[in-house]
N, CA, C and O atoms as CSV, one atom per row, in Angstrom:
chain,resi,resn,atom,element,x,y,z
A,1,MET,N,N,-116.229,52.218,113.280
A,1,MET,CA,C,-115.655,52.685,112.034
A,1,MET,C,C,-114.428,51.852,111.678
A,1,MET,O,O,-113.674,51.427,112.553
A,2,ASN,N,N,-114.246,51.632,110.402
A,2,ASN,CA,C,-113.020,50.973,109.973
A,2,ASN,C,C,-111.904,52.025,109.888
A,2,ASN,O,O,-112.145,53.219,110.068
A,3,ALA,N,N,-110.693,51.562,109.613
A,3,ALA,CA,C,-109.532,52.463,109.618
A,3,ALA,C,C,-109.659,53.585,108.588
A,3,ALA,O,O,-109.300,54.725,108.880
A,4,GLU,N,N,-110.156,53.287,107.402
A,4,GLU,CA,C,-110.268,54.322,106.377
A,4,GLU,C,C,-111.259,55.405,106.787
A,4,GLU,O,O,-111.012,56.591,106.564
A,5,ARG,N,N,-112.373,55.005,107.383
A,5,ARG,CA,C,-113.369,55.994,107.812
A,5,ARG,C,C,-112.823,56.842,108.956
A,5,ARG,O,O,-113.106,58.038,109.021
A,6,LYS,N,N,-112.048,56.245,109.855
A,6,LYS,CA,C,-111.426,57.017,110.933
A,6,LYS,C,C,-110.451,58.046,110.368
A,6,LYS,O,O,-110.480,59.216,110.750
A,7,ALA,N,N,-109.588,57.601,109.456
A,7,ALA,CA,C,-108.615,58.509,108.853
A,7,ALA,C,C,-109.324,59.628,108.090
A,7,ALA,O,O,-108.898,60.782,108.149
A,8,LYS,N,N,-110.382,59.305,107.390
A,8,LYS,CA,C,-111.142,60.305,106.638
A,8,LYS,C,C,-111.804,61.305,107.588
A,8,LYS,O,O,-111.821,62.504,107.311
A,9,ALA,N,N,-112.340,60.821,108.693
A,9,ALA,CA,C,-112.980,61.709,109.672
A,9,ALA,C,C,-111.956,62.694,110.250
A,9,ALA,O,O,-112.262,63.873,110.427
A,10,ILE,N,N,-110.757,62.217,110.539
A,10,ILE,CA,C,-109.697,63.098,111.060
A,10,ILE,C,C,-109.311,64.118,109.989
A,10,ILE,O,O,-109.244,65.317,110.261
A,11,HIS,N,N,-109.066,63.650,108.804
A,11,HIS,CA,C,-108.723,64.496,107.654
A,11,HIS,C,C,-109.771,65.598,107.485
A,11,HIS,O,O,-109.433,66.780,107.410
A,12,ASP,N,N,-111.027,65.207,107.426
A,12,ASP,CA,C,-112.110,66.161,107.205
A,12,ASP,C,C,-112.239,67.154,108.353
A,12,ASP,O,O,-112.452,68.344,108.124
A,13,TYR,N,N,-112.112,66.674,109.578
A,13,TYR,CA,C,-112.211,67.550,110.742
A,13,TYR,C,C,-111.142,68.642,110.690
A,13,TYR,O,O,-111.432,69.820,110.898
A,14,LEU,N,N,-109.910,68.237,110.412
A,14,LEU,CA,C,-108.826,69.225,110.365
A,14,LEU,C,C,-109.070,70.263,109.273
A,14,LEU,O,O,-108.840,71.454,109.485
A,15,ILE,N,N,-109.521,69.829,108.141
A,15,ILE,CA,C,-109.767,70.761,107.040
A,15,ILE,C,C,-110.927,71.703,107.361
A,15,ILE,O,O,-110.896,72.876,106.991
A,16,GLN,N,N,-111.929,71.199,108.036
A,16,GLN,CA,C,-113.095,72.028,108.364
A,16,GLN,C,C,-112.844,72.996,109.512
A,16,GLN,O,O,-113.517,74.023,109.605
A,17,THR,N,N,-111.890,72.692,110.386
A,17,THR,CA,C,-111.713,73.512,111.586
A,17,THR,C,C,-110.394,74.277,111.642
A,17,THR,O,O,-110.197,75.102,112.534
A,18,CYS,N,N,-109.501,74.015,110.711
A,18,CYS,CA,C,-108.184,74.645,110.748
A,18,CYS,C,C,-107.932,75.379,109.438
A,18,CYS,O,O,-108.362,74.945,108.369
A,19,SER,N,N,-107.234,76.486,109.543
A,19,SER,CA,C,-106.832,77.257,108.363
A,19,SER,C,C,-105.315,77.332,108.309
A,19,SER,O,O,-104.643,77.406,109.338
A,20,TYR,N,N,-104.797,77.311,107.105
A,20,TYR,CA,C,-103.351,77.418,106.925
A,20,TYR,C,C,-102.899,78.825,107.307
A,20,TYR,O,O,-103.491,79.810,106.866
A,21,ASN,N,N,-101.860,78.919,108.117
A,21,ASN,CA,C,-101.364,80.197,108.614
A,21,ASN,C,C,-100.243,80.710,107.714
A,21,ASN,O,O,-99.070,80.408,107.935
A,22,GLU,N,N,-100.607,81.474,106.716
A,22,GLU,CA,C,-99.648,82.019,105.749
A,22,GLU,C,C,-98.612,82.926,106.415
A,22,GLU,O,O,-97.439,82.913,106.040
A,23,GLN,N,N,-99.042,83.700,107.388
A,23,GLN,CA,C,-98.156,84.662,108.042
A,23,GLN,C,C,-97.015,83.955,108.761
A,23,GLN,O,O,-95.860,84.362,108.644
A,24,VAL,N,N,-97.333,82.901,109.501
A,24,VAL,CA,C,-96.292,82.160,110.219
A,24,VAL,C,C,-95.396,81.435,109.227
A,24,VAL,O,O,-94.178,81.396,109.403
A,25,ALA,N,N,-95.989,80.862,108.186
A,25,ALA,CA,C,-95.199,80.159,107.183
A,25,ALA,C,C,-94.189,81.100,106.532
A,25,ALA,O,O,-93.046,80.708,106.294
A,26,ALA,N,N,-94.590,82.318,106.247
A,26,ALA,CA,C,-93.705,83.292,105.602
A,26,ALA,C,C,-92.589,83.762,106.538
A,26,ALA,O,O,-91.511,84.142,106.082
A,27,ALA,N,N,-92.854,83.736,107.850
A,27,ALA,CA,C,-91.863,84.226,108.817
A,27,ALA,C,C,-90.681,83.277,108.963
A,27,ALA,O,O,-89.604,83.693,109.388
A,28,GLY,N,N,-90.866,82.027,108.620
A,28,GLY,CA,C,-89.742,81.091,108.643
A,28,GLY,C,C,-89.524,80.383,109.956
A,28,GLY,O,O,-90.448,79.774,110.495
A,29,ASN,N,N,-88.311,80.451,110.483
A,29,ASN,CA,C,-87.872,79.600,111.581
A,29,ASN,C,C,-88.177,80.110,112.977
A,29,ASN,O,O,-87.381,79.870,113.884
A,30,ARG,N,N,-89.258,80.781,113.192
A,30,ARG,CA,C,-89.563,81.209,114.551
A,30,ARG,C,C,-90.598,80.261,115.157
A,30,ARG,O,O,-91.341,79.593,114.437
A,31,TYR,N,N,-90.635,80.212,116.479
A,31,TYR,CA,C,-91.582,79.320,117.135
A,31,TYR,C,C,-92.970,79.949,117.150
A,31,TYR,O,O,-93.122,81.154,117.351
A,32,ASP,N,N,-93.949,79.133,116.941
A,32,ASP,CA,C,-95.339,79.563,116.998
A,32,ASP,C,C,-96.177,78.315,117.220
A,32,ASP,O,O,-95.794,77.229,116.784
A,33,ASP,N,N,-97.316,78.454,117.892
A,33,ASP,CA,C,-98.205,77.309,118.090
A,33,ASP,C,C,-98.689,76.720,116.777
A,33,ASP,O,O,-99.164,75.584,116.750
A,34,ALA,N,N,-98.578,77.466,115.693
A,34,ALA,CA,C,-99.006,76.968,114.381
A,34,ALA,C,C,-98.197,75.747,113.947
A,34,ALA,O,O,-98.610,75.021,113.043
A,35,PHE,N,N,-97.058,75.519,114.579
A,35,PHE,CA,C,-96.233,74.356,114.259
A,35,PHE,C,C,-96.636,73.123,115.073
A,35,PHE,O,O,-96.012,72.070,114.942
A,36,THR,N,N,-97.657,73.239,115.900
A,36,THR,CA,C,-98.034,72.166,116.823
A,36,THR,C,C,-99.474,71.703,116.610
A,36,THR,O,O,-100.270,72.355,115.934
A,37,ALA,N,N,-99.777,70.552,117.212
A,37,ALA,CA,C,-101.158,70.065,117.195
A,37,ALA,C,C,-102.069,71.057,117.918
A,37,ALA,O,O,-103.230,71.219,117.541
A,38,TYR,N,N,-101.558,71.712,118.941
A,38,TYR,CA,C,-102.331,72.718,119.666
A,38,TYR,C,C,-102.797,73.816,118.712
A,38,TYR,O,O,-103.962,74.211,118.737
A,39,GLY,N,N,-101.904,74.296,117.890
A,39,GLY,CA,C,-102.268,75.339,116.935
A,39,GLY,C,C,-103.396,74.896,116.022
A,39,GLY,O,O,-104.346,75.642,115.784
A,40,ALA,N,N,-103.287,73.673,115.511
A,40,ALA,CA,C,-104.314,73.159,114.596
A,40,ALA,C,C,-105.633,72.897,115.305
A,40,ALA,O,O,-106.695,73.236,114.784
A,41,LEU,N,N,-105.574,72.297,116.490
A,41,LEU,CA,C,-106.798,71.838,117.158
A,41,LEU,C,C,-107.449,72.880,118.060
A,41,LEU,O,O,-108.673,72.904,118.184
A,42,VAL,N,N,-106.665,73.728,118.682
A,42,VAL,CA,C,-107.220,74.710,119.614
A,42,VAL,C,C,-107.335,76.094,118.969
A,42,VAL,O,O,-108.382,76.739,119.034
A,43,ASP,N,N,-106.254,76.529,118.354
A,43,ASP,CA,C,-106.272,77.852,117.728
A,43,ASP,C,C,-106.945,77.846,116.353
A,43,ASP,O,O,-107.403,78.884,115.876
A,44,GLY,N,N,-107.002,76.677,115.724
A,44,GLY,CA,C,-107.595,76.586,114.391
A,44,GLY,C,C,-106.733,77.218,113.318
A,44,GLY,O,O,-107.232,77.648,112.278
A,45,SER,N,N,-105.423,77.273,113.579
A,45,SER,CA,C,-104.486,77.911,112.656
A,45,SER,C,C,-103.161,77.160,112.722
A,45,SER,O,O,-102.580,77.019,113.798
A,46,ALA,N,N,-102.682,76.678,111.577
A,46,ALA,CA,C,-101.457,75.880,111.599
A,46,ALA,C,C,-100.740,75.951,110.263
A,46,ALA,O,O,-101.299,76.365,109.247
A,47,VAL,N,N,-99.473,75.529,110.300
A,47,VAL,CA,C,-98.711,75.269,109.097
A,47,VAL,C,C,-98.674,73.752,108.935
A,47,VAL,O,O,-99.245,73.033,109.754
A,48,CYS,N,N,-98.024,73.268,107.915
A,48,CYS,CA,C,-98.059,71.841,107.615
A,48,CYS,C,C,-97.636,70.967,108.798
A,48,CYS,O,O,-98.223,69.909,109.022
A,49,GLN,N,N,-96.643,71.392,109.542
A,49,GLN,CA,C,-96.177,70.618,110.699
A,49,GLN,C,C,-97.281,70.490,111.750
A,49,GLN,O,O,-97.426,69.438,112.373
A,50,GLY,N,N,-98.048,71.544,111.946
A,50,GLY,CA,C,-99.164,71.507,112.887
A,50,GLY,C,C,-100.274,70.581,112.419
A,50,GLY,O,O,-100.834,69.831,113.218
A,51,TYR,N,N,-100.597,70.628,111.129
A,51,TYR,CA,C,-101.596,69.709,110.569
A,51,TYR,C,C,-101.142,68.258,110.772
A,51,TYR,O,O,-101.921,67.415,111.217
A,52,ALA,N,N,-99.883,67.976,110.443
A,52,ALA,CA,C,-99.362,66.613,110.570
A,52,ALA,C,C,-99.360,66.151,112.027
A,52,ALA,O,O,-99.706,65.005,112.315
A,53,ALA,N,N,-98.973,67.038,112.945
A,53,ALA,CA,C,-98.953,66.691,114.368
A,53,ALA,C,C,-100.367,66.423,114.880
A,53,ALA,O,O,-100.584,65.482,115.643
A,54,ALA,N,N,-101.312,67.237,114.467
A,54,ALA,CA,C,-102.704,67.042,114.889
A,54,ALA,C,C,-103.257,65.733,114.325
A,54,ALA,O,O,-103.956,65.002,115.026
A,55,PHE,N,N,-102.948,65.436,113.066
A,55,PHE,CA,C,-103.398,64.179,112.480
A,55,PHE,C,C,-102.829,63.013,113.272
A,55,PHE,O,O,-103.553,62.071,113.591
A,56,ASN,N,N,-101.536,63.063,113.593
A,56,ASN,CA,C,-100.912,61.977,114.359
A,56,ASN,C,C,-101.565,61.806,115.723
A,56,ASN,O,O,-101.853,60.682,116.136
A,57,LEU,N,N,-101.798,62.891,116.415
A,57,LEU,CA,C,-102.409,62.835,117.745
A,57,LEU,C,C,-103.798,62.205,117.681
A,57,LEU,O,O,-104.118,61.308,118.461
A,58,MET,N,N,-104.608,62.675,116.757
A,58,MET,CA,C,-105.963,62.152,116.636
A,58,MET,C,C,-105.957,60.693,116.156
A,58,MET,O,O,-106.770,59.887,116.608
A,59,ALA,N,N,-105.049,60.362,115.251
A,59,ALA,CA,C,-104.943,58.987,114.768
A,59,ALA,C,C,-104.604,58.049,115.922
A,59,ALA,O,O,-105.197,56.980,116.061
A,60,LYS,N,N,-103.648,58.459,116.743
A,60,LYS,CA,C,-103.249,57.631,117.885
A,60,LYS,C,C,-104.433,57.392,118.808
A,60,LYS,O,O,-104.634,56.273,119.282
A,61,LYS,N,N,-105.217,58.430,119.068
A,61,LYS,CA,C,-106.377,58.304,119.947
A,61,LYS,C,C,-107.448,57.388,119.353
A,61,LYS,O,O,-108.263,56.823,120.083
A,62,CYS,N,N,-107.441,57.244,118.033
A,62,CYS,CA,C,-108.420,56.377,117.354
A,62,CYS,C,C,-107.864,54.988,117.064
A,62,CYS,O,O,-108.538,54.168,116.441
A,63,GLY,N,N,-106.646,54.720,117.508
A,63,GLY,CA,C,-106.054,53.404,117.292
A,63,GLY,C,C,-105.411,53.216,115.929
A,63,GLY,O,O,-105.159,52.086,115.511
A,64,LEU,N,N,-105.145,54.317,115.230
A,64,LEU,CA,C,-104.484,54.225,113.926
A,64,LEU,C,C,-102.990,54.468,114.078
A,64,LEU,O,O,-102.565,55.207,114.965
A,65,GLN,N,N,-102.212,53.862,113.233
A,65,GLN,CA,C,-100.775,54.081,113.203
A,65,GLN,C,C,-100.483,55.178,112.181
A,65,GLN,O,O,-100.886,55.073,111.023
A,66,SER,N,N,-99.791,56.217,112.604
A,66,SER,CA,C,-99.487,57.346,111.730
A,66,SER,C,C,-98.190,57.987,112.173
A,66,SER,O,O,-97.901,58.072,113.367
A,67,MET,N,N,-97.410,58.438,111.203
A,67,MET,CA,C,-96.197,59.184,111.521
A,67,MET,C,C,-96.018,60.302,110.506
A,67,MET,O,O,-96.445,60.195,109.356
A,68,ALA,N,N,-95.381,61.369,110.952
A,68,ALA,CA,C,-95.134,62.507,110.073
A,68,ALA,C,C,-93.960,62.193,109.153
A,68,ALA,O,O,-93.004,61.522,109.541
A,69,VAL,N,N,-94.056,62.690,107.939
A,69,VAL,CA,C,-92.981,62.598,106.962
A,69,VAL,C,C,-92.578,64.026,106.623
A,69,VAL,O,O,-93.430,64.878,106.367
A,70,CYS,N,N,-91.288,64.279,106.623
A,70,CYS,CA,C,-90.784,65.615,106.289
A,70,CYS,C,C,-90.011,65.539,104.986
A,70,CYS,O,O,-89.223,64.622,104.754
A,71,GLY,N,N,-90.256,66.514,104.159
A,71,GLY,CA,C,-89.567,66.580,102.877
A,71,GLY,C,C,-89.797,67.936,102.258
A,71,GLY,O,O,-89.726,68.965,102.930
A,72,ARG,N,N,-90.077,67.926,100.957
A,72,ARG,CA,C,-90.319,69.171,100.227
A,72,ARG,C,C,-91.510,68.961,99.310
A,72,ARG,O,O,-91.728,67.874,98.774
A,73,ALA,N,N,-92.266,70.021,99.145
A,73,ALA,CA,C,-93.393,70.014,98.207
A,73,ALA,C,C,-93.570,71.447,97.719
A,73,ALA,O,O,-93.498,72.389,98.508
A,74,GLY,N,N,-93.794,71.605,96.453
A,74,GLY,CA,C,-93.911,72.957,95.922
A,74,GLY,C,C,-92.635,73.760,96.084
A,74,GLY,O,O,-92.675,74.991,96.090
A,75,GLY,N,N,-91.500,73.078,96.216
A,75,GLY,CA,C,-90.214,73.761,96.329
A,75,GLY,C,C,-89.857,74.237,97.722
A,75,GLY,O,O,-88.817,74.872,97.899
A,76,VAL,N,N,-90.692,73.948,98.730
A,76,VAL,CA,C,-90.410,74.384,100.105
A,76,VAL,C,C,-90.509,73.199,101.073
A,76,VAL,O,O,-91.090,72.163,100.749
A,77,ALA,N,N,-89.934,73.372,102.257
A,77,ALA,CA,C,-90.030,72.345,103.291
A,77,ALA,C,C,-91.499,72.075,103.594
A,77,ALA,O,O,-92.318,72.994,103.618
A,78,HIS,N,N,-91.823,70.799,103.827
A,78,HIS,CA,C,-93.220,70.428,104.014
A,78,HIS,C,C,-93.304,69.161,104.860
A,78,HIS,O,O,-92.361,68.371,104.909
A,79,ALA,N,N,-94.451,68.978,105.530
A,79,ALA,CA,C,-94.700,67.779,106.331
A,79,ALA,C,C,-96.089,67.242,106.014
A,79,ALA,O,O,-97.018,68.000,105.735
A,80,TRP,N,N,-96.210,65.922,106.065
A,80,TRP,CA,C,-97.487,65.242,105.825
A,80,TRP,C,C,-97.459,63.934,106.599
A,80,TRP,O,O,-96.537,63.723,107.387
A,81,ASN,N,N,-98.428,63.051,106.407
A,81,ASN,CA,C,-98.526,61.842,107.214
A,81,ASN,C,C,-98.431,60.565,106.388
A,81,ASN,O,O,-98.875,60.493,105.242
A,82,TYR,N,N,-97.839,59.572,107.016
A,82,TYR,CA,C,-97.766,58.202,106.494
A,82,TYR,C,C,-98.630,57.394,107.446
A,82,TYR,O,O,-98.359,57.367,108.646
A,83,VAL,N,N,-99.665,56.735,106.938
A,83,VAL,CA,C,-100.694,56.132,107.794
A,83,VAL,C,C,-100.973,54.697,107.380
A,83,VAL,O,O,-101.024,54.379,106.191
A,84,LYS,N,N,-101.151,53.843,108.363
A,84,LYS,CA,C,-101.599,52.476,108.078
A,84,LYS,C,C,-103.125,52.510,108.045
A,84,LYS,O,O,-103.779,52.758,109.058
A,85,ILE,N,N,-103.675,52.257,106.863
A,85,ILE,CA,C,-105.125,52.253,106.676
A,85,ILE,C,C,-105.514,50.847,106.247
A,85,ILE,O,O,-105.263,50.432,105.115
A,86,GLY,N,N,-106.123,50.132,107.161
A,86,GLY,CA,C,-106.411,48.721,106.906
A,86,GLY,C,C,-105.101,47.961,106.851
A,86,GLY,O,O,-104.301,48.030,107.785
A,87,ASP,N,N,-104.874,47.239,105.770
A,87,ASP,CA,C,-103.628,46.489,105.635
A,87,ASP,C,C,-102.634,47.172,104.698
A,87,ASP,O,O,-101.642,46.570,104.288
A,88,LYS,N,N,-102.911,48.442,104.362
A,88,LYS,CA,C,-102.036,49.177,103.444
A,88,LYS,C,C,-101.476,50.424,104.110
A,88,LYS,O,O,-102.140,51.066,104.924
A,89,ASN,N,N,-100.247,50.752,103.749
A,89,ASN,CA,C,-99.640,51.998,104.205
A,89,ASN,C,C,-99.848,53.042,103.121
A,89,ASN,O,O,-99.517,52.824,101.955
A,90,ARG,N,N,-100.405,54.187,103.526
A,90,ARG,CA,C,-100.769,55.227,102.576
A,90,ARG,C,C,-100.304,56.590,103.091
A,90,ARG,O,O,-99.803,56.705,104.209
A,91,TYR,N,N,-100.475,57.604,102.269
A,91,TYR,CA,C,-100.096,58.970,102.618
A,91,TYR,C,C,-101.327,59.856,102.680
A,91,TYR,O,O,-102.293,59.667,101.941
A,92,VAL,N,N,-101.265,60.836,103.588
A,92,VAL,CA,C,-102.327,61.826,103.752
A,92,VAL,C,C,-101.659,63.186,103.914
A,92,VAL,O,O,-100.758,63.346,104.737
A,93,ASP,N,N,-102.096,64.153,103.135
A,93,ASP,CA,C,-101.591,65.516,103.277
A,93,ASP,C,C,-102.787,66.448,103.472
A,93,ASP,O,O,-103.360,66.959,102.509
A,94,CYS,N,N,-103.144,66.655,104.725
A,94,CYS,CA,C,-104.280,67.525,105.049
A,94,CYS,C,C,-104.028,68.961,104.606
A,94,CYS,O,O,-104.956,69.655,104.190
A,95,THR,N,N,-102.791,69.405,104.694
A,95,THR,CA,C,-102.476,70.783,104.325
A,95,THR,C,C,-102.808,71.035,102.858
A,95,THR,O,O,-103.470,72.021,102.533
A,96,TRP,N,N,-102.364,70.169,101.990
A,96,TRP,CA,C,-102.601,70.375,100.567
A,96,TRP,C,C,-104.053,70.106,100.177
A,96,TRP,O,O,-104.515,70.587,99.142
A,97,ASP,N,N,-104.775,69.340,100.997
A,97,ASP,CA,C,-106.204,69.115,100.731
A,97,ASP,C,C,-107.071,70.234,101.289
A,97,ASP,O,O,-108.256,70.313,100.967
A,98,ASP,N,N,-106.496,71.106,102.125
A,98,ASP,CA,C,-107.245,72.220,102.706
A,98,ASP,C,C,-107.144,73.431,101.790
A,98,ASP,O,O,-106.169,74.181,101.838
A,99,THR,N,N,-108.149,73.610,100.967
A,99,THR,CA,C,-108.127,74.703,99.995
A,99,THR,C,C,-108.628,76.011,100.592
A,99,THR,O,O,-108.414,77.070,100.003
A,100,ASP,N,N,-109.285,75.965,101.740
A,100,ASP,CA,C,-109.870,77.137,102.401
A,100,ASP,C,C,-110.884,77.867,101.523
A,100,ASP,O,O,-111.206,79.028,101.773
A,101,GLN,N,N,-111.374,77.197,100.516
A,101,GLN,CA,C,-112.408,77.777,99.656
A,101,GLN,C,C,-113.762,77.248,100.122
A,101,GLN,O,O,-114.197,76.170,99.718
A,102,ASN,N,N,-114.414,78.029,100.977
A,102,ASN,CA,C,-115.698,77.630,101.558
A,102,ASN,C,C,-115.601,76.298,102.285
A,102,ASN,O,O,-116.576,75.552,102.378
A,103,LYS,N,N,-114.408,76.008,102.799
A,103,LYS,CA,C,-114.145,74.768,103.528
A,103,LYS,C,C,-114.507,73.529,102.703
A,103,LYS,O,O,-114.860,72.485,103.251
A,104,LYS,N,N,-114.414,73.665,101.380
A,104,LYS,CA,C,-114.618,72.519,100.507
A,104,LYS,C,C,-113.449,71.566,100.707
A,104,LYS,O,O,-112.291,71.986,100.713
A,105,ILE,N,N,-113.746,70.308,100.868
A,105,ILE,CA,C,-112.723,69.315,101.162
A,105,ILE,C,C,-112.265,68.642,99.879
A,105,ILE,O,O,-113.076,68.172,99.081
A,106,SER,N,N,-110.963,68.603,99.697
A,106,SER,CA,C,-110.357,67.892,98.585
A,106,SER,C,C,-109.834,66.554,99.111
A,106,SER,O,O,-109.438,66.446,100.272
A,107,TYR,N,N,-109.836,65.561,98.267
A,107,TYR,CA,C,-109.288,64.251,98.633
A,107,TYR,C,C,-108.142,63.858,97.709
A,107,TYR,O,O,-107.811,62.679,97.584
A,108,GLN,N,N,-107.539,64.855,97.061
A,108,GLN,CA,C,-106.457,64.589,96.130
A,108,GLN,C,C,-105.263,63.943,96.831
A,108,GLN,O,O,-104.541,63.147,96.230
A,109,TYR,N,N,-105.059,64.290,98.114
A,109,TYR,CA,C,-103.927,63.747,98.871
A,109,TYR,C,C,-104.386,62.972,100.102
A,109,TYR,O,O,-103.727,63.002,101.141
A,110,PHE,N,N,-105.491,62.294,99.985
A,110,PHE,CA,C,-105.985,61.436,101.069
A,110,PHE,C,C,-105.890,59.972,100.635
A,110,PHE,O,O,-106.392,59.592,99.577
A,111,ASN,N,N,-105.239,59.160,101.467
A,111,ASN,CA,C,-105.168,57.715,101.243
A,111,ASN,C,C,-104.526,57.409,99.892
A,111,ASN,O,O,-105.038,56.594,99.125
A,112,VAL,N,N,-103.392,58.073,99.603
A,112,VAL,CA,C,-102.740,57.894,98.312
A,112,VAL,C,C,-101.477,57.038,98.429
A,112,VAL,O,O,-100.881,56.910,99.499
A,113,THR,N,N,-101.099,56.470,97.313
A,113,THR,CA,C,-99.906,55.632,97.244
A,113,THR,C,C,-98.646,56.491,97.215
A,113,THR,O,O,-98.706,57.704,97.017
A,114,GLU,N,N,-97.521,55.843,97.413
A,114,GLU,CA,C,-96.243,56.545,97.331
A,114,GLU,C,C,-96.051,57.135,95.938
A,114,GLU,O,O,-95.557,58.254,95.805
A,115,GLU,N,N,-96.430,56.403,94.912
A,115,GLU,CA,C,-96.271,56.891,93.549
A,115,GLU,C,C,-97.041,58.194,93.339
A,115,GLU,O,O,-96.511,59.141,92.756
A,116,LYS,N,N,-98.274,58.246,93.806
A,116,LYS,CA,C,-99.088,59.455,93.679
A,116,LYS,C,C,-98.455,60.601,94.470
A,116,LYS,O,O,-98.368,61.727,93.979
A,117,MET,N,N,-98.017,60.309,95.691
A,117,MET,CA,C,-97.447,61.350,96.534
A,117,MET,C,C,-96.175,61.916,95.908
A,117,MET,O,O,-95.926,63.118,95.993
A,118,ARG,N,N,-95.380,61.070,95.290
A,118,ARG,CA,C,-94.110,61.515,94.709
A,118,ARG,C,C,-94.295,62.382,93.457
A,118,ARG,O,O,-93.321,62.940,92.951
A,119,GLU,N,N,-95.507,62.502,92.960
A,119,GLU,CA,C,-95.753,63.398,91.834
A,119,GLU,C,C,-95.493,64.857,92.226
A,119,GLU,O,O,-95.064,65.655,91.393
A,120,GLN,N,N,-95.754,65.209,93.500
A,120,GLN,CA,C,-95.590,66.591,93.965
A,120,GLN,C,C,-94.742,66.721,95.232
A,120,GLN,O,O,-94.373,67.832,95.614
A,121,HIS,N,N,-94.434,65.611,95.878
A,121,HIS,CA,C,-93.707,65.623,97.146
A,121,HIS,C,C,-92.377,64.878,96.982
A,121,HIS,O,O,-92.290,63.888,96.255
A,122,VAL,N,N,-91.358,65.371,97.667
A,122,VAL,CA,C,-90.028,64.769,97.601
A,122,VAL,C,C,-89.564,64.504,99.026
A,122,VAL,O,O,-89.665,65.379,99.886
A,123,TRP,N,N,-89.056,63.304,99.280
A,123,TRP,CA,C,-88.497,62.959,100.585
A,123,TRP,C,C,-87.548,61.790,100.416
A,123,TRP,O,O,-87.563,61.101,99.396
A,124,THR,N,N,-86.728,61.578,101.424
A,124,THR,CA,C,-85.790,60.460,101.429
A,124,THR,C,C,-86.474,59.292,102.127
A,124,THR,O,O,-86.652,59.301,103.345
A,125,ALA,N,N,-86.851,58.297,101.350
A,125,ALA,CA,C,-87.606,57.166,101.890
A,125,ALA,C,C,-86.855,56.466,103.017
A,125,ALA,O,O,-87.479,55.983,103.962
A,126,ALA,N,N,-85.535,56.404,102.935
A,126,ALA,CA,C,-84.747,55.728,103.974
A,126,ALA,C,C,-84.893,56.404,105.333
A,126,ALA,O,O,-84.697,55.763,106.366
A,127,ASP,N,N,-85.237,57.694,105.344
A,127,ASP,CA,C,-85.424,58.412,106.604
A,127,ASP,C,C,-86.763,58.077,107.265
A,127,ASP,O,O,-86.955,58.345,108.451
A,128,PHE,N,N,-87.685,57.492,106.499
A,128,PHE,CA,C,-89.027,57.167,106.998
A,128,PHE,C,C,-89.400,55.755,106.551
A,128,PHE,O,O,-90.343,55.574,105.780
A,129,PRO,N,N,-88.655,54.748,107.040
A,129,PRO,CA,C,-88.897,53.380,106.573
A,129,PRO,C,C,-90.297,52.874,106.939
A,129,PRO,O,O,-90.817,53.155,108.019
A,130,ALA,N,N,-90.880,52.131,106.022
A,130,ALA,CA,C,-92.244,51.619,106.198
A,130,ALA,C,C,-92.400,50.831,107.486
A,130,ALA,O,O,-93.441,50.915,108.137
A,131,GLN,N,N,-91.388,50.071,107.863
A,131,GLN,CA,C,-91.514,49.245,109.068
A,131,GLN,C,C,-91.605,50.077,110.347
A,131,GLN,O,O,-92.043,49.567,111.378
A,132,ASP,N,N,-91.202,51.339,110.301
A,132,ASP,CA,C,-91.266,52.191,111.497
A,132,ASP,C,C,-92.687,52.577,111.887
A,132,ASP,O,O,-92.910,53.029,113.010
A,133,ILE,N,N,-93.642,52.410,110.998
A,133,ILE,CA,C,-95.010,52.803,111.318
A,133,ILE,C,C,-95.534,52.018,112.520
A,133,ILE,O,O,-96.373,52.518,113.269
A,134,LYS,N,N,-95.049,50.809,112.704
A,134,LYS,CA,C,-95.519,50.007,113.842
A,134,LYS,C,C,-95.087,50.619,115.186
A,134,LYS,O,O,-95.631,50.268,116.233
A,135,TYR,N,N,-94.110,51.530,115.151
A,135,TYR,CA,C,-93.663,52.199,116.362
A,135,TYR,C,C,-94.308,53.558,116.569
A,135,TYR,O,O,-93.910,54.308,117.460
A,136,SER,N,N,-95.287,53.874,115.764
A,136,SER,CA,C,-95.891,55.221,115.803
A,136,SER,C,C,-96.484,55.560,117.155
A,136,SER,O,O,-96.572,56.739,117.499
A,137,LYS,N,N,-96.889,54.585,117.924
A,137,LYS,CA,C,-97.466,54.897,119.239
A,137,LYS,C,C,-96.433,55.510,120.180
A,137,LYS,O,O,-96.792,56.092,121.203
A,138,TYR,N,N,-95.144,55.380,119.834
A,138,TYR,CA,C,-94.089,55.943,120.669
A,138,TYR,C,C,-93.666,57.340,120.226
A,138,TYR,O,O,-92.897,57.998,120.927
A,139,PHE,N,N,-94.152,57.806,119.073
A,139,PHE,CA,C,-93.761,59.114,118.541
A,139,PHE,C,C,-94.485,60.197,119.275
A,139,PHE,O,O,-94.296,61.376,118.978
């Protein structure tokens, strides 16, 4: 598989096997497995941080460079992924693509440019410099 197909397979797998955990998200700053890759991959229940962590873990195992980006989306704290796909750096937000409607997969936030992502997501680019993606294997 090429890099785009690997990233798409990870994206699709997470959406098909994980559900967004509204209850944990509403509770705020307490610890729960939903904030981890374990929550997304084993429990099948996560918040955005868990989706992003699971994507990073699976990407690393597939030889892809990926790192989590933290910012705001929809007026609340949010996390998503910055991924090297082929020779381009792109964004993936599995959480926002997971509609939980019959596990139908959306690709609105898969393999998108910074311009597209900034339509609904806000972050400080200096905190997540593009050159840091090459160090993703250490994250």
